C-alpha positions in Angstrom: -3.7 1.4 94.6 -2.7 0.6 91.0 0.4 2.1 89.5 -1.3 2.2 86.1 -4.8 2.1 84.5 -4.2 1.1 80.9 -6.5 1.5 77.9 -5.3 -0.3 74.7 -3.1 -3.0 76.2 -4.1 -5.5 73.4 -2.6 -3.4 70.7 1.1 -3.4 69.6 2.3 -0.4 71.6 0.0 -0.9 74.6 1.1 -4.6 74.7 4.7 -3.5 74.9 3.8 -1.0 77.7 2.0 -3.7 79.6 4.9 -6.1 79.3 7.2 -3.5 80.8 4.8 -2.9 83.6 4.7 -6.6 84.4 8.5 -6.9 84.1 8.8 -4.3 86.8 6.2 -6.0 89.0 4.0 -2.9 89.1 0.3 -3.0 89.8 -2.1 -2.4 86.9 -5.7 -2.5 85.8 -6.7 -3.0 82.2 -9.8 -1.6 80.4 -10.5 -3.9 77.5 -13.2 -4.3 74.9 -12.9 -8.1 75.1 -11.8 -10.2 78.1 -8.2 -11.4 77.7 -7.6 -15.0 78.7 -4.0 -14.2 79.5 -4.9 -11.8 82.3 -6.6 -12.2 85.6 -10.3 -11.3 85.5 -9.7 -9.1 88.5 -7.3 -6.9 86.5 -9.7 -6.3 83.7 -12.8 -4.1 83.2 -14.9 -4.4 80.0 -15.9 -1.2 78.4 -17.2 0.4 75.2 -17.7 4.1 74.3 -21.3 3.9 75.3 -20.6 2.3 78.7 -17.4 3.7 80.2 -17.3 2.7 83.9 -15.6 4.7 86.6 -11.8 4.1 86.8 -10.1 2.5 89.8 -7.6 4.5 91.9 -4.2 4.7 90.3 -1.1 6.8 90.1 -1.2 7.1 86.3 -3.4 6.5 83.3 -2.0 5.3 80.0 -4.1 5.6 76.8 -3.0 3.9 73.6 -6.3 3.2 72.0 -7.2 3.8 68.3 -9.9 3.1 65.8 -8.7 0.3 63.4 -8.0 1.9 60.0 -6.9 0.5 56.7 -3.6 1.7 55.4 -5.2 4.1 52.8 -7.5 5.6 55.4 -4.4 7.1 57.1 -4.2 9.3 54.0 -7.9 9.8 53.2 -11.0 8.9 55.2 -14.6 8.9 54.0 -17.0 10.9 56.1 -18.5 7.8 57.9 -15.0 6.6 58.8 -14.0 10.1 60.0 -17.0 10.1 62.4 -16.1 6.6 63.8 -12.4 7.5 64.0 -13.0 10.8 65.9 -15.4 9.0 68.3 -12.6 6.7 69.4 -9.4 8.7 68.9 -10.7 11.9 70.4 -14.1 11.8 72.0 -13.4 8.5 73.9 -10.0 9.8 75.0 -11.7 12.9 76.4 -14.3 10.7 78.2 -11.5 8.6 79.7 -9.5 11.7 80.8 -12.6 13.1 82.5 -13.1 9.8 84.3 -9.5 10.0 85.4 -10.0 13.4 87.0 -13.1 12.0 88.8 -11.0 9.1 90.1 -8.2 11.4 91.3 -5.7 10.3 88.6 -3.8 13.4 87.6 -1.0 11.9 85.6 -2.0 10.9 82.1 0.1 9.6 79.2 -1.5 9.4 75.7 0.5 7.4 73.2 -0.4 8.9 69.9 0.9 9.0 66.3 4.1 10.1 64.6 3.5 13.5 63.1 0.4 14.3 65.2 -0.4 18.0 64.6 -3.6 19.9 65.3 -2.9 22.1 62.2 -2.3 19.2 59.8 -4.4 19.0 56.6 -4.4 15.2 57.1 -7.5 14.3 59.2 -5.7 11.4 61.0 -2.8 13.6 62.1 -5.1 16.5 63.0 -7.3 14.5 65.3 -4.2 12.9 66.9 -2.7 16.4 67.4 -5.8 17.9 69.0 -5.1 15.7 72.1 -1.9 17.6 72.8 -3.5 21.1 72.8 -4.3 23.4 75.7 -7.9 23.0 74.9 -7.6 19.3 75.6 -6.1 20.0 79.0 -8.7 22.6 79.8 -11.5 20.4 78.6 -10.5 17.5 80.8 -8.9 19.3 83.7 -6.0 16.9 83.8 -3.1 18.3 85.8 -0.3 16.5 84.0 -1.0 15.5 80.4 1.8 14.1 78.2 1.5 13.1 74.6 4.1 10.6 73.5 4.3 10.2 69.7 4.6 6.5 68.7 8.0 7.3 67.2 9.3 7.5 70.8 8.3 3.9 71.5 10.5 1.3 69.7 8.3 -1.2 68.0 10.7 -4.2 68.2 10.0 -5.9 71.5 13.6 -6.6 72.3 14.5 -2.9 71.9 11.4 -1.6 73.7 12.5 1.0 76.3 10.2 3.1 78.5 10.9 5.2 81.5 8.4 4.7 84.2 8.5 7.3 87.0 
């Protein structure tokens, strides 16, 4: 059994999380959009939002995925970008959580954004905040859902600290 199934390990925060998992010699499986040459092929599963395979058995699921946005799109998104952003940062996260329930993974950590708030007038922060609501838990039937704002993860690798239980 894996200790972690990780989505988003090629990004900044997900990469730091993966490094910490490796440093502790924990077992993991990555879901990636492109095969990583630095990882064993047995530890990777290719996916996209149209083809999300079943998850392997694991103690915990970690999600740190996000649609790539330009700096100004954090402030204002055109309608077509909003649709793409929501499809990754909310709809795909919900799909992944449902797959976790099916695989018997009840412990889920979603690393989100600083200031995430489902009541925000900012579309980016609102969508990020929706993931932490009761509706999200009810919709996915996850038993333990934790939302960790990115501010709680130090972005300098040498200072990166994470408590794994």
